C-alpha positions in Angstrom: 113.7 84.7 105.5 110.2 83.8 105.8 107.7 83.9 102.5 104.8 86.0 102.9 102.7 85.0 100.1 99.7 82.8 100.2 98.4 83.4 96.7 100.7 82.0 93.5 101.1 84.9 91.4 103.6 85.8 88.7 104.6 89.8 87.9 103.3 89.3 84.1 100.0 88.2 85.6 99.9 91.3 88.2 100.6 93.7 85.0 98.1 92.0 82.9 95.5 92.4 85.6 96.1 96.1 86.4 96.0 97.1 82.8 92.8 98.8 82.7 92.8 100.2 85.9 94.3 103.4 87.3 97.6 101.6 87.6 97.7 100.8 83.8 96.6 104.4 83.0 99.8 105.6 84.9 102.0 103.0 83.5 102.9 101.4 86.9 104.9 98.1 86.4 105.3 95.6 88.4 109.0 94.8 88.3 109.7 91.7 90.8 108.8 89.7 93.9 110.9 88.7 96.8 110.3 86.4 99.9 108.6 89.5 101.2 108.8 92.6 99.4 107.0 93.5 95.9 108.6 95.9 93.6 106.9 98.4 90.9 108.3 101.4 88.4 106.2 104.5 87.2 107.4 106.9 84.5 107.8 110.4 85.5 105.8 112.0 82.3 102.9 114.1 81.6 100.5 111.4 83.2 102.3 111.4 86.6 103.7 115.4 86.7 101.8 118.1 88.7 101.9 121.8 86.5 105.6 122.4 88.4 107.0 120.0 86.0 107.9 117.8 88.8 106.2 114.1 89.9 102.8 114.8 91.5 102.9 113.5 95.4 99.3 111.9 94.6 101.0 109.8 92.0 103.6 108.8 94.6 100.9 107.4 96.7 98.9 105.9 94.0 102.1 103.9 93.6 102.9 103.6 97.1 98.6 102.2 97.7 99.2 99.9 94.5 102.1 98.3 96.3 100.6 97.7 99.6 97.2 96.6 98.3 98.3 94.0 96.1 100.9 92.9 98.4 98.2 92.4 100.9 95.8 90.8 98.6 98.6 88.4 97.6 99.2 87.7 102.0 95.8 86.4 102.3 93.9 83.2 101.8 90.8 82.9 99.5 88.5 83.3 102.5 89.7 87.3 102.8 90.1 90.4 101.1 91.5 93.4 102.3 90.8 97.4 102.3 92.7 100.6 102.8 92.3 102.1 105.9 95.0 105.0 105.6 97.8 106.1 104.0 100.4 108.5 105.0 103.3 109.8 102.5 106.2 112.0 103.2 107.8 113.6 100.2 111.3 114.1 100.5 112.5 115.1 97.2 111.2 116.1 93.8 112.1 114.2 90.4 111.2 116.0 87.0 112.0 113.0 84.7 112.7 109.4 84.3 111.0 106.9 86.3 111.0 105.9 90.3 110.8 102.2 91.5 108.9 101.6 94.9 109.3 98.4 97.3 106.6 97.4 99.7 107.9 95.0 102.5 105.3 94.5 105.4 105.6 95.7 109.2 102.6 93.8 110.8 100.6 91.0 109.2 97.9 90.5 111.6 94.6 88.6 111.4 92.2 91.7 111.3 95.0 94.5 110.2 98.2 95.0 108.3 100.8 97.8 108.2 103.2 97.8 104.8 105.9 100.2 104.8 106.7 101.7 100.8 109.9 103.2 99.8 110.1 105.0 96.6 113.6 105.9 94.8 114.4 108.0 91.8 116.6 106.0 89.0 119.9 107.0 91.2 118.5 105.2 94.1 117.6 108.4 96.1 114.7 108.0 98.3 112.0 110.6 97.2 109.3 109.1 99.3 108.1 107.0 101.9 104.9 105.8 102.6 102.7 103.8 105.4 99.5 101.9 104.4 97.3 100.1 107.0 94.8 97.9 105.7 91.6 96.3 107.5 91.6 92.4 106.6 87.6 91.4 105.9 86.1 87.9 105.4 84.1 87.4 102.3 80.9 85.9 103.3 80.6 82.7 102.9 78.9 82.5 99.7 81.1 84.4 98.0 84.9 83.4 98.9 87.0 83.5 96.0 
């Protein structure tokens, strides 16, 4: 299996980096990276539920976009960055307690676009949401390479 990552990173650093963002606000926590995937978890609680007492679809999309955007960034060299173009989500099953786990894998890693598939499961490994994220790959101006 091919390793897709161009940036070295450890899970603890990702969790620290996202602490003061929507990712931290929703208590999304990165769990694992493999050669071609990244996993994270999110609690189903008052911050992520909708008024009917189930996981808000928007919270699932935040988890999906967090996974896809982070994975995308980690596949790029220092002269590039990526931004989201489109995110789609199909909500298949409701969740009212516990946590959900998302996993992202690449579909297409091109020079100017990337496509990522994200699956989100409940604690019983039942699929609750599938999402697809398209990213645009952009170049930093030469004086702003990171």
